[in-house]
VODRENSE-134915 format. One line per field, with one value per residue (C-alpha): x, y, z; residue in one letter. Coordinates in pm, 1 decimal. Layout:
BEGIN
east (X, ...)
north (Y, ...)
up (Z, ...)
keza (A, ...)
This chain:
BEGIN
east (-7.4, 101.5, 152.2, -77.9, -363.3, -313.3, -370.4, -721.3, -557.4, -589.5, -411.0, -778.7, -807.9, -1191.7, -1263.9, -1029.3, -1137.8, -1512.2, -1384.8, -1175.2, -1471.0, -1543.2, -1222.5, -1177.1, -1522.3, -1437.2, -1085.4, -1260.9, -1512.6, -1243.4, -975.2, -1277.3, -1372.6, -1036.2, -993.3, -1297.9, -1227.3, -844.9, -670.1, -435.8, -489.5, -403.1, -649.6, -455.6, -246.4, -515.0, -667.4, -347.6, -305.5, -686.1, -588.1, -288.4, -417.6, -735.1, -487.0, -302.7, -605.5, -948.2, -967.5, -1233.1, -1229.2, -1065.7, -1188.9, -1122.1, -965.3, -695.5, -843.3, -1123.8, -878.2, -613.7, -917.3, -1031.2, -678.2, -694.9, -1010.5, -860.2, -567.5, -792.2, -1108.1, -1022.9, -908.2, -1176.5, -1422.7, -1153.0, -1193.7, -1595.2, -1650.2, -1363.5, -1147.1, -781.7, -662.5, -525.3, -869.9, -990.7, -735.8, -621.3, -263.6, -253.4, 97.4, 244.7, -52.8, 1.4, 348.7, 173.2, -94.4, 132.1, 396.4, 88.9, -43.9, 364.2, 331.4, 14.0, 156.6, 449.2, 301.5, 74.7, 313.5, 536.1, 234.9, 132.2, 492.5, 478.3, 131.7, 119.9, 282.0, 28.9, -250.8, -522.9, -808.1, -1131.8, -1342.0, -1184.0, -1385.1, -1694.7, -1629.0, -1538.2, -1857.3, -2086.4, -1968.0, -2116.1, -2363.8, -2532.9, -2706.1, -2397.0, -2205.1, -2500.8, -2453.5, -2059.2, -2047.6, -2329.2, -2175.8, -1812.6, -1944.5, -2069.6, -1734.6, -1585.7, -1796.7, -1743.7, -1364.6, -1371.9, -1523.4, -1215.5, -973.4, -887.5, -808.1, -577.1, -357.0, -55.2, -293.3, -519.2, -380.2, -413.6, -738.8, -854.5, -709.8, -889.9, -1218.0, -1120.1, -1173.7, -1538.9, -1543.6, -1386.1, -1682.2, -1895.6, -1778.7, -1839.6, -2198.3, -2252.6, -2098.7, -2301.0, -2646.5, -2612.7, -2424.2, -2639.2, -2998.3, -3058.4, -3126.4, -3103.0, -3340.1, -3167.2, -2852.1, -3038.6, -3132.0, -2807.7, -2642.9, -2934.5, -2840.3, -2474.0, -2545.3, -2779.5, -2594.0, -2289.8, -2441.1, -2437.8, -2055.7, -1876.7, -1742.3, -2056.1, -1863.3, -2156.0, -1897.4, -1726.6, -2040.6, -2090.5, -1763.9, -1780.7, -2050.4, -1921.9, -1622.4, -1796.5, -2035.2, -1783.4, -1639.0, -1923.7, -2060.1, -1919.9, -1897.1, -2104.5, -2290.2, -2579.9, -2342.1, -2214.6, -2527.6, -2642.0, -2317.8, -2364.3, -2667.9, -2527.8, -2261.5, -2488.0, -2688.3, -2380.9, -2263.0, -2613.6, -2557.9, -2237.8, -2336.2, -2604.1, -2364.0, -2095.2, -2388.4, -2478.2, -2160.2, -2044.9, -2372.4, -2398.0, -2070.2, -2142.3, -2456.0, -2320.8, -2031.6, -2231.8, -1988.6, -1743.8, -1471.1, -1350.9, -1449.5, -1651.3, -2034.7, -2206.6, -2580.3, -2764.7, -2771.4, -3130.5, -3073.9, -2788.8, -3019.1, -3331.9, -3076.0, -2971.2, -3361.6, -3464.3, -3171.1, -3192.2, -3559.3, -3455.2, -3169.4, -3192.5, -3086.8, -2811.8, -2698.2, -2656.7, -2482.5, -2222.4, -2225.8, -2112.2, -1813.0, -1715.3, -1735.0, -1491.9, -1275.3, -1312.3, -1218.8, -960.1, -591.6, -352.6, -382.0, -197.9, 84.4, 111.8, 141.6, 438.2, 590.1, 570.4, 737.3, 995.0, 1312.3, 1232.5, 1156.2, 1224.1, 1499.4, 1424.6, 1435.1, 1629.7, 1469.9, 1356.8, 1001.3, 1046.7, 1275.2, 1037.8, 767.5, 943.8, 1070.0, 685.7, 619.3, 935.2, 870.5, 509.5, 298.9, 258.9, 650.5, 669.9, 340.3, 527.2, 500.8, 421.1, 79.4, 49.5, -95.5, -161.0, -242.5, 80.1, 283.0, 73.7, 126.8, 501.2, 550.3, 331.9, 391.9, -5.5, -150.0, -426.1, -649.6, -552.9, -705.5, -720.9, -955.1, -1187.9, -1046.0, -771.8, -606.6, -312.3, -60.9, -51.4, 215.3, 335.8, 380.1, 568.9, 821.0, 836.9, 921.4, 1202.8, 1338.1, 1273.7, 1075.0, 1255.2, 1354.6, 1061.6, 944.8, 1162.5, 1097.2, 719.7, 791.5, 990.0, 696.4, 440.7, 702.4, 674.1, 257.5, 277.5, 515.2, 286.7, -36.2, 125.3, 238.9, -101.1, -255.2, 28.6, -66.2, -455.0, -627.9, -744.9, -891.4, -1132.4, -1016.5, -746.5, -990.7, -1197.9, -878.2, -791.8, -1113.9, -1005.2, -692.0, -902.0, -944.9, -566.6, -506.8, -792.1, -665.6, -447.2, -405.1, -289.5, 26.3, 315.9, 371.2, 1.5, 10.6, 313.0, 199.3, -171.9, -13.5, 215.5, -33.9, -293.7, -23.4, 46.4, -292.5, -396.7, -162.3, -213.5, -596.8, -526.8, -278.1, -519.4, -863.5, -924.1, -931.2, -1212.4, -1431.8, -1401.3, -1497.8, -1855.3, -1930.3, -1942.6, -2247.6, -2294.4)
north (7.5, 304.7, 598.6, 835.1, 572.2, 540.0, 883.9, 1112.1, 1395.5, 1517.3, 1895.1, 2076.4, 2375.0, 2442.9, 2349.2, 2605.2, 2866.1, 2846.3, 2872.8, 3193.1, 3436.0, 3299.7, 3348.8, 3684.8, 3780.1, 3604.2, 3784.1, 4132.6, 4054.0, 3964.6, 4285.7, 4506.6, 4355.6, 4386.3, 4760.5, 4879.1, 4695.5, 4647.4, 4691.3, 4410.9, 4195.7, 3870.2, 3713.4, 3787.7, 3487.0, 3252.5, 3390.3, 3317.7, 2965.3, 2896.9, 3022.4, 2803.9, 2497.8, 2536.5, 2604.0, 2242.6, 2044.8, 2175.4, 1979.0, 1840.7, 1451.2, 1384.3, 1274.4, 1626.8, 1432.5, 1616.6, 1972.9, 1875.3, 1756.5, 2032.5, 2248.0, 2139.7, 2182.3, 2546.7, 2600.3, 2488.8, 2704.0, 3035.5, 2987.2, 3194.7, 3448.2, 3453.4, 3474.5, 3774.8, 3946.3, 3955.0, 4041.0, 4302.9, 4110.4, 4088.9, 3705.6, 3768.0, 3846.4, 3541.7, 3315.6, 3064.1, 3142.0, 3485.7, 3577.0, 3376.7, 3291.8, 3520.1, 3312.4, 3004.4, 3129.6, 3252.1, 2916.9, 2706.2, 2881.2, 2826.6, 2485.9, 2433.3, 2562.8, 2406.0, 2044.1, 2088.9, 2196.6, 1868.4, 1661.5, 1828.4, 1822.4, 1410.5, 1390.4, 1675.3, 1534.4, 1243.6, 1270.9, 978.9, 1026.7, 1068.1, 848.5, 539.8, 656.4, 641.0, 310.8, 173.3, 287.7, 173.0, -183.3, -176.2, -353.2, -85.8, -319.9, -539.8, -225.2, -151.7, -505.4, -526.3, -196.7, -346.4, -665.2, -511.4, -223.3, -539.9, -709.7, -382.0, -336.8, -721.3, -721.3, -286.8, -490.0, -725.2, -461.6, -476.7, -862.1, -839.1, -558.9, -671.4, -557.7, -281.6, -44.2, -270.4, -364.1, 6.2, 75.5, -222.5, -85.2, 239.6, 47.2, 78.7, 393.2, 314.6, 99.6, 365.4, 604.4, 297.5, 267.9, 654.6, 729.3, 436.1, 501.9, 883.1, 856.8, 523.1, 660.7, 354.0, 294.9, 610.6, 571.3, 316.6, 539.6, 814.5, 561.3, 399.1, 755.4, 878.6, 561.5, 637.0, 975.0, 881.6, 594.3, 799.5, 967.0, 599.9, 664.2, 809.4, 1073.4, 1082.6, 1027.8, 1152.2, 1395.1, 1125.6, 1040.8, 1379.2, 1433.7, 1120.7, 1244.5, 1582.3, 1453.1, 1191.8, 1469.5, 1688.0, 1399.1, 1344.0, 1685.0, 1983.6, 2212.2, 2527.8, 2760.3, 2546.9, 2311.8, 2567.5, 2674.1, 2343.4, 2315.3, 2664.0, 2505.9, 2182.8, 2349.9, 2602.3, 2282.7, 2079.0, 2374.3, 2386.5, 2054.7, 2063.7, 2368.5, 2171.2, 1885.7, 2096.3, 2240.5, 1873.7, 1646.5, 1648.1, 1540.8, 1285.0, 1150.9, 1115.6, 948.0, 693.9, 590.1, 594.8, 823.0, 553.7, 824.9, 625.7, 682.7, 359.8, 335.9, 99.8, 179.9, 32.6, 253.9, 321.0, 479.5, 662.1, 824.7, 869.9, 1047.1, 1282.9, 1371.7, 1432.5, 1676.8, 1858.0, 1923.9, 2126.4, 2344.0, 2682.8, 2974.5, 3061.7, 2716.1, 2736.1, 3099.9, 2866.1, 2579.3, 2851.8, 2960.5, 2629.4, 2482.4, 2778.3, 2665.8, 2323.0, 2365.2, 2603.1, 2395.4, 2670.0, 2768.6, 2423.0, 2527.8, 2885.4, 2755.7, 2520.4, 2807.1, 2997.2, 2690.0, 2548.3, 2620.9, 2838.0, 2568.7, 2265.4, 2201.7, 2119.7, 1786.0, 1790.3, 1511.1, 1273.3, 1299.2, 1226.6, 934.7, 815.8, 823.5, 612.7, 372.0, 345.1, 176.1, -52.0, -192.3, -280.4, -402.3, -738.8, -811.3, -569.1, -604.8, -410.7, -112.7, 173.2, 323.9, 693.9, 895.0, 1281.8, 1472.7, 1359.2, 1435.8, 1802.8, 1886.5, 1772.6, 2050.7, 2302.6, 2297.9, 2289.0, 1997.3, 1820.9, 1528.9, 1224.7, 889.6, 741.0, 1033.1, 912.2, 1253.5, 1315.8, 1630.0, 1632.2, 1907.1, 1798.2, 1725.7, 2101.8, 2168.1, 1801.5, 1938.6, 2269.7, 2064.8, 1821.6, 2163.8, 2443.5, 2763.0, 2771.3, 2396.0, 2250.8, 2405.5, 2225.8, 1887.4, 1987.9, 2010.0, 1666.1, 1520.9, 1615.9, 1449.8, 1152.5, 1199.3, 1196.2, 954.6, 725.0, 815.3, 807.0, 450.1, 284.4, 429.9, 227.7, -55.7, 12.0, -248.0, 24.7, 442.7, 396.3, 177.2, 438.7, 711.9, 521.3, 379.8, 760.2, 809.5, 668.9, 852.9, 1170.9, 1028.0, 1019.1, 1342.9, 1604.9, 1653.0, 1959.7, 1775.8, 1452.8, 1316.0, 1318.7, 929.7, 839.0, 1054.8, 836.2, 504.7, 503.5, 644.1, 363.6, 89.7, 199.9, 200.8, -178.9, -267.1, -56.0, -212.2, -564.2, -504.2, -378.1, -685.6, -957.3, -854.8, -569.1, -776.8, -1027.9, -750.6, -638.8, -889.3, -929.1, -595.7, -615.1, -675.5, -1028.7)
up (1.5, -59.5, 150.0, -63.1, -8.4, 424.9, 544.8, 535.3, 434.6, 67.0, 172.4, 84.6, 335.6, 266.9, 599.0, 734.2, 510.5, 640.7, 996.6, 910.4, 947.8, 1271.0, 1418.9, 1302.6, 1464.9, 1786.1, 1796.9, 1722.8, 1983.3, 2270.9, 2132.7, 2181.4, 2529.3, 2650.1, 2526.5, 2711.6, 3006.5, 3123.6, 2828.9, 2902.1, 2545.1, 2715.4, 2465.1, 2175.3, 2205.8, 2243.3, 1918.2, 1736.6, 1900.1, 1778.6, 1443.5, 1338.4, 1534.6, 1264.9, 1013.6, 1064.6, 1168.6, 1029.4, 687.2, 485.9, 424.4, 779.3, 1091.2, 1286.2, 1594.4, 1637.0, 1555.8, 1841.4, 2086.3, 2036.8, 2043.7, 2414.9, 2564.4, 2391.3, 2561.4, 2905.4, 2833.3, 2743.6, 2927.5, 3225.5, 2985.7, 2790.2, 3110.9, 3225.7, 2903.5, 2860.7, 3202.8, 3218.5, 3489.7, 3452.3, 3454.9, 3805.7, 3927.2, 3841.1, 3891.9, 4218.6, 4182.0, 4039.2, 4108.4, 3788.2, 3629.5, 3303.2, 3234.0, 3319.5, 3027.5, 2801.3, 2846.1, 2765.5, 2448.4, 2342.4, 2456.3, 2269.8, 1938.9, 1941.2, 2069.9, 1799.1, 1496.1, 1608.0, 1541.4, 1197.7, 1078.8, 1094.3, 884.3, 649.7, 370.6, 380.0, 150.4, 18.4, -269.0, -126.9, -381.1, -224.7, 129.3, -105.9, -286.4, 15.8, 221.7, -23.4, 36.8, 407.3, 545.9, 796.2, 951.5, 1032.1, 1133.9, 1386.0, 1519.8, 1556.3, 1740.1, 2022.0, 2017.3, 2096.6, 2314.9, 2559.0, 2482.0, 2614.9, 2891.0, 3031.5, 2977.4, 3136.4, 3454.0, 3491.6, 3489.6, 3839.3, 3845.1, 3606.9, 3730.6, 3455.3, 3177.4, 3291.6, 3038.0, 2781.5, 2823.9, 2883.8, 2523.4, 2361.2, 2518.0, 2311.9, 1986.1, 2055.2, 1907.3, 1570.3, 1489.6, 1649.0, 1342.0, 1125.8, 1261.6, 1248.6, 902.4, 738.0, 895.0, 769.9, 428.7, 344.3, 512.6, 693.6, 1026.0, 1141.5, 1428.5, 1579.8, 1557.6, 1716.7, 1988.3, 2065.2, 2100.0, 2336.0, 2548.5, 2538.2, 2662.9, 2938.7, 3073.9, 3082.1, 3378.0, 3610.2, 3617.8, 3933.8, 3708.7, 3499.0, 3148.4, 2904.2, 2706.0, 2556.6, 2350.0, 2252.4, 2139.7, 1954.1, 1752.2, 1720.4, 1569.5, 1344.0, 1169.5, 1118.0, 927.6, 732.0, 635.6, 442.6, 707.3, 605.2, 795.8, 864.6, 1032.1, 1246.0, 1361.1, 1443.9, 1596.4, 1809.0, 1946.2, 2012.7, 2237.7, 2442.6, 2499.2, 2614.3, 2814.2, 2999.8, 3054.9, 3200.7, 3464.2, 3567.0, 3632.5, 3799.3, 4041.7, 4161.6, 4108.4, 4465.9, 4608.1, 4359.2, 4401.1, 4756.6, 4678.4, 4415.6, 4657.0, 4988.0, 5152.6, 5108.5, 5029.2, 4705.2, 4302.3, 4292.4, 4232.9, 4507.6, 4384.5, 4090.5, 3789.5, 3823.8, 4164.8, 4042.7, 3734.1, 3941.9, 4204.4, 3904.5, 3803.1, 4121.9, 4206.8, 3827.7, 3886.4, 4194.9, 4078.7, 4184.6, 3976.3, 4251.9, 4213.9, 3820.6, 3902.6, 4148.8, 3881.8, 3572.0, 3766.4, 3906.1, 3566.8, 3452.6, 3742.7, 3636.8, 3258.9, 3317.4, 3398.6, 3430.4, 3767.6, 3900.3, 3608.2, 3790.3, 4146.4, 3991.8, 3835.7, 4169.6, 4355.8, 4115.4, 4105.1, 4421.5, 4669.2, 4469.9, 4168.4, 3834.3, 3774.8, 3458.4, 3292.0, 3562.0, 3507.6, 3116.1, 3225.0, 3480.2, 3198.9, 3009.8, 3237.6, 3327.2, 2978.0, 2938.2, 3272.1, 3288.6, 3597.0, 3426.8, 3496.3, 3801.7, 4018.1, 4326.2, 4058.1, 4266.8, 4160.1, 3997.4, 4220.2, 4078.9, 4381.8, 4558.9, 4243.1, 4264.2, 4598.1, 4577.5, 4294.4, 4418.7, 4802.8, 4842.1, 4983.2, 4792.5, 4845.0, 4714.7, 4564.1, 4924.1, 5020.3, 4661.3, 4422.7, 4231.5, 4128.9, 3813.2, 3722.7, 3327.8, 3114.3, 3044.4, 3380.8, 3415.0, 3095.1, 3288.9, 3617.5, 3401.9, 3154.6, 3292.3, 3087.1, 2749.4, 2694.5, 2821.8, 2444.4, 2251.0, 2424.6, 2380.3, 2016.7, 1960.2, 2190.4, 1969.7, 1666.4, 1831.0, 1873.6, 1506.3, 1464.2, 1635.2, 1438.6, 1086.0, 1225.3, 1332.7, 986.8, 791.8, 982.8, 841.1, 591.7, 402.3, 392.2, 556.9, 858.9, 859.2, 923.8, 1181.8, 1399.6, 1442.8, 1652.4, 1995.7, 1955.8, 2108.8, 2456.3, 2464.7, 2346.6, 2478.7, 2803.4, 2901.2, 3260.3, 3150.8, 3357.6, 3112.9, 3296.7, 3196.5, 2873.1, 2719.9, 2905.1, 2745.0, 2404.1, 2386.3, 2496.0, 2242.2, 1964.1, 2041.1, 2074.3, 1764.5, 1572.2, 1658.6, 1622.2, 1257.2, 1192.5, 1331.5, 1390.3, 1180.1, 853.1, 999.2, 1112.4, 748.6, 580.2, 827.0, 722.8, 390.6, 195.8, 82.4)
keza (X, X, X, X, X, X, X, X, X, X, X, X, X, X, X, X, X, X, X, X, X, X, X, X, X, X, X, X, X, X, X, X, X, X, X, X, X, X, X, X, X, X, X, X, X, X, X, X, X, X, X, X, X, X, X, X, X, X, X, X, X, X, X, X, X, X, X, X, X, X, X, X, X, X, X, X, X, X, X, X, X, X, X, X, X, X, X, X, X, X, X, X, X, X, X, X, X, X, X, X, X, X, X, X, X, X, X, X, X, X, X, X, X, X, X, X, X, X, X, X, X, X, X, X, X, X, X, X, X, X, X, X, X, X, X, X, X, X, X, X, X, X, X, X, X, X, X, X, X, X, X, X, X, X, X, X, X, X, X, X, X, X, X, X, X, X, X, X, X, X, X, X, X, X, X, X, X, X, X, X, X, X, X, X, X, X, X, X, X, X, X, X, X, X, X, X, X, X, X, X, X, X, X, X, X, X, X, X, X, X, X, X, X, X, X, X, X, X, X, X, X, X, X, X, X, X, X, X, X, X, X, X, X, X, X, X, X, X, X, X, X, X, X, X, X, X, X, X, X, X, X, X, X, X, X, X, X, X, X, X, X, X, X, X, X, X, X, X, X, X, X, X, X, X, X, X, X, X, X, X, X, X, X, X, X, X, X, X, X, X, X, X, X, X, X, X, X, X, X, X, X, X, X, X, X, X, X, X, X, X, X, X, X, X, X, X, X, X, X, X, X, X, X, X, X, X, X, X, X, X, X, X, X, X, X, X, X, X, X, X, X, X, X, X, X, X, X, X, X, X, X, X, X, X, X, X, X, X, X, X, X, X, X, X, X, X, X, X, X, X, X, X, X, X, X, X, X, X, X, X, X, X, X, X, X, X, X, X, X, X, X, X, X, X, X, X, X, X, X, X, X, X, X, X, X, X, X, X, X, X, X, X, X, X, X, X, X, X, X, X, X, X, X, X, X, X, X, X, X, X, X, X, X, X, X, X, X, X, X, X, X, X, X, X, X, X, X, X, X, X, X, X, X, X, X, X, X, X, X, X, X, X, X, X, X, X, X, X, X, X, X, X, X, X, X, X)
């Protein structure tokens, strides 16, 4: 198979061109509010970063996994700057650790740029022919794509329930479960493009959304992101689609505010005050509790929930605290965290059962000097991979390290694509990567480990399983 037939990138920039007017309007609004307020114009770096991320990853005939993943990280870096600008405040006014918050924000903007360009630099030359996608799509049996997705979902759910019984294979089991979203892409694309079984598709999406609330962390957002990614991959994005997405964004944001308003009470209920991240009540009890509490939310709770959601999305405060603490109190680690992340992968728990568990909160406490409740208390707080690179290399060399890390991510993505059965499978196998890439708060040791394990699992899946599923999905 030639390299030109592997990767779903045809060099088209129509998607990006359609985004430009919205980015320009967004930038003008922020600059205007900044001029009318404190005139610090800190929002400008955020708009510049957004422009380049869209330029690199907004392309037609390409699942916008990287675009949405980087856009969410961009939101985590920029949301407090945007909020402060629109409310005529300074970034320090809305920050938990104001002393170094501006430096943390600017370094984070540069970090996203260099990481993103590192990924893009490994992928930009690879192209495909879109007509091959259509030809393959017409060969699929939509009913079989539905069945395959449902069967694999059941398999992944059962396997996930066994993850703690085989500690050495924990990451592998989780990574294999992500393949479910590859089959979701098949189902979504086939049902809508061939106009078959749409009602069943919508029912499955609704069930995934509702059932997501039954977990401790209420992981309802995953299915929302997967629908958005699949939708953007399916349709040529025009003003109508932007309008639909804007409505979806508002609705999803409102759901997020409601969830933020009640999530702490909800978690106490589902864990029965066990102090652990577990669900000890039935799904029916958990959902019933949610329904009862959603109906009783007051406007004051919604207001507090909105501000709490801004704090929850934003992830530069911990980084600001780290900059204040390292190297003033604790010295830079000179690559130790990066080395630990690599060694954590090279010596899996399967061969070292005594390997220490990762506790994000203890790591954060060590490098900020601020105590955070840890996993033993039922919660977890993470610093994020950018903060880890700062601890290792300082504010200058961390940027070089992030660029190299981005190139490594791009290499892994390209490698997975080169083992794919065909162009459509190469598109679909990219979908689960969103789960690995969209969190700015990913600890470096987890980021590297999860990425490597998924690389192995996806490669083995492509080599030994993909062709069998492909034969089943074809119209007889």
